[in-house]
C-alpha positions in Angstrom: 51.7 41.1 101.7 48.6 39.5 103.1 48.1 39.0 106.8 45.3 37.9 109.1 43.8 40.7 111.2 40.8 41.4 113.5 38.6 43.9 111.6 35.8 45.9 113.3 33.3 46.8 110.6 30.6 48.4 112.8 30.1 49.2 116.4 28.4 46.6 118.5 26.4 47.0 121.7 25.4 43.4 122.1 27.2 41.5 124.8 28.8 39.1 125.6 31.2 39.7 122.8 32.1 36.0 122.6 28.6 35.5 121.3 28.1 38.6 119.2 31.6 38.5 117.7 31.9 42.2 116.7 35.3 41.6 115.1 36.1 39.4 112.1 39.3 37.6 111.5 40.0 38.5 107.8 42.8 38.3 105.3 43.9 41.9 104.6 46.7 43.5 102.6 49.5 45.3 104.3 51.6 47.6 102.3 55.4 47.9 102.8 56.7 50.5 105.2 57.1 54.0 103.7 59.6 56.7 104.8 59.8 56.9 108.5 57.8 53.7 109.0 58.6 50.2 110.3 57.2 46.7 109.6 56.7 44.8 112.9 55.9 41.2 113.5 53.4 41.3 116.4 54.3 38.8 119.1 51.9 39.9 121.9 49.0 42.3 122.1 46.9 43.3 125.1 43.1 44.0 125.0 42.7 47.5 126.4 39.5 49.2 127.4 40.3 51.7 124.7 39.8 48.9 122.2 36.5 48.0 123.8 35.4 51.7 123.8 35.7 51.6 120.0 33.8 48.4 119.7 30.8 49.7 121.7 30.9 53.2 120.2 31.9 55.1 123.3 35.0 56.3 121.4 33.9 57.0 117.8 36.5 56.1 115.2 36.3 55.7 111.4 35.4 52.2 110.4 36.3 49.6 109.2 39.3 49.4 111.5 41.9 46.9 112.7 42.0 47.4 116.5 44.8 46.8 119.0 47.5 49.3 120.2 49.2 47.7 123.3 51.8 45.4 121.7 55.3 44.1 121.4 57.0 42.6 118.5 60.1 42.2 116.3 61.2 44.6 113.6 61.2 42.9 110.2 61.9 45.9 107.8 62.3 49.6 108.0 61.5 52.4 105.6 63.7 55.1 104.3 64.9 57.5 107.0 64.8 55.0 109.8 68.4 54.6 111.0 68.1 53.6 114.7 66.2 50.4 114.2 67.2 47.2 112.3 65.5 43.9 111.6 65.6 41.7 114.7 65.2 44.6 117.2 62.5 44.1 119.8 60.0 47.0 120.1 57.0 48.1 122.1 54.2 50.2 120.5 52.9 53.4 122.1 49.4 54.7 121.5 50.4 58.3 120.7 53.1 59.0 118.1 54.9 62.2 118.8 56.3 64.6 116.3 58.7 66.2 118.7 58.0 69.7 117.3 54.5 70.8 118.2 53.9 72.9 121.4 52.9 70.0 123.7 56.0 68.0 122.5 58.2 71.0 123.0 56.8 71.3 126.5 57.7 67.7 127.3 54.1 66.4 127.0 54.4 64.0 124.0 51.2 62.2 124.9 49.4 65.4 123.8 51.1 65.6 120.4 48.8 67.5 118.1 49.8 65.9 114.8 49.7 62.5 116.5 46.2 63.1 117.9 45.0 64.3 114.5 46.4 61.1 112.8 44.9 58.8 115.5 41.5 60.5 115.2 41.5 59.9 111.5 42.6 56.3 111.7 45.8 56.9 109.7 49.5 56.9 110.3 51.3 60.2 110.9 52.0 60.5 107.2 48.3 60.8 106.6 47.7 57.5 104.9 46.7 53.9 105.7 48.9 50.9 105.0 46.1 48.4 105.5 43.5 47.6 102.9 40.9 44.9 101.9 39.9 44.4 98.3 41.4 47.7 97.4 39.5 49.6 100.1 41.4 51.2 102.9 41.2 49.9 106.5 41.8 52.4 109.3 44.6 52.1 111.8 43.8 52.1 115.6 46.0 54.6 117.4 48.6 54.3 114.8 49.3 50.6 115.5 46.5 48.1 114.7 48.2 45.3 116.6 45.4 42.7 116.4 47.1 41.3 113.4 50.1 39.1 112.4 52.1 42.2 111.4 51.8 46.0 111.5 53.3 48.9 109.7 53.7 51.8 112.1 55.4 55.1 112.3 58.9 55.0 113.9 57.5 57.5 116.3 55.1 54.9 117.6 57.8 52.5 118.7 60.2 52.2 121.6 63.1 49.6 121.4 63.3 47.3 124.4 65.9 44.6 125.6 65.5 41.3 123.9 65.4 39.4 127.2 62.0 40.9 128.2 59.2 38.4 127.4 56.9 39.8 124.8 53.7 39.4 126.9 55.3 41.5 129.6 56.8 44.0 127.2 53.5 44.7 125.6 52.1 46.0 128.8 54.5 48.9 128.7 52.7 50.1 125.6 49.7 51.3 127.5 49.0 49.8 130.9 52.3 50.7 132.5 52.6 53.9 130.6 49.2 55.0 131.9 49.4 53.7 135.4 52.9 55.0 136.2 52.2 58.2 134.4 49.2 58.8 136.6 51.4 58.5 139.7 54.4 60.4 138.5 53.0 63.0 136.1 49.4 63.6 137.3 49.3 62.9 141.0 52.9 63.8 141.5 53.1 61.9 144.7 55.6 63.1 147.3 57.4 61.1 150.0 55.1 60.3 152.8 51.9 60.6 150.8 48.9 58.3 151.2 47.7 56.9 147.9 44.6 55.1 146.8 44.6 52.8 143.8 41.1 52.1 142.6 40.9 48.9 140.6 43.6 46.3 139.9 43.4 46.0 136.2 46.5 46.6 134.0 46.6 50.3 134.8 46.0 49.8 138.6 48.7 47.1 138.8 51.1 49.5 137.2 50.2 52.3 139.5 50.7 50.2 142.6 54.5 49.7 142.4 54.9 53.2 141.1 53.3 54.5 144.3 55.4 52.3 146.6 58.7 54.4 146.7 56.9 57.6 147.6 53.9 56.4 149.7 55.7 55.2 152.8 52.6 55.7 154.9 49.9 53.7 153.2 48.6 52.6 149.9 44.9 51.7 149.9 43.9 49.4 147.1 40.2 49.0 146.1 39.6 45.8 144.1 36.4 44.0 143.1 37.3 41.3 145.6 40.1 40.4 148.0 41.0 37.4 145.8 42.1 40.0 143.1 44.9 41.2 145.4 48.2 40.0 144.0 50.6 39.2 146.9 53.7 39.8 144.7 52.8 43.4 144.4 52.7 44.1 148.2 54.1 47.4 149.1 57.1 47.7 151.5 56.7 47.2 155.2 53.1 46.1 154.9 51.9 49.6 154.0 49.5 48.4 151.3 45.9 47.8 152.5 43.7 45.7 150.2 40.0 46.5 150.4 37.0 44.9 148.8 34.5 47.0 146.9 32.1 46.8 150.0 34.5 48.3 152.5 
């Protein structure tokens, strides 16, 4: 099938991007899902700094590539061997497919999956191939997803089913921002009860780290944002223990 997708053909250092337009909306061909793969209709996709790092060349990736990895959508078709998802299911993409068998996966660290990292670095799916093409020339996948498109074919291991009552715009954030922010608190910082936490920046990751810190940081959560106007009142920590600070304080 043919779909519209945002294609990055070469890295671009010129800003602002709304003027230089580094990505082009193009008609590209999307092959059907193969074994262990799923066709997803993309309903919402976030712009992550990881996407921008590919655009400006800070994170080298094979080009041309369809960017986007933080997304939510609806399953439209499944390939052979996929038995736990059916058309109509709502799913969220994750930026690291995990094989479940390599050493990091066996140790409970799927974000470090070795075959997943190899596929992501090569701009292909975990099966070693691309399902996107343009005029018979392969287009690379971004982090196994390529969500800046109407539809995507991804590995089953790149998807997590979610309840249908979660709005797509909010569900998409779980694919990267929430995963990263909460993971930083729970898995990296390993905050314990009574800790004092500092959240630097209130982007998608910072906003996810903030509520994750609240149950453990009963003393104080210090939040450093660009300006006090960036402080979202609805994310205030319990008992007034969150202290917003501007970048100048």
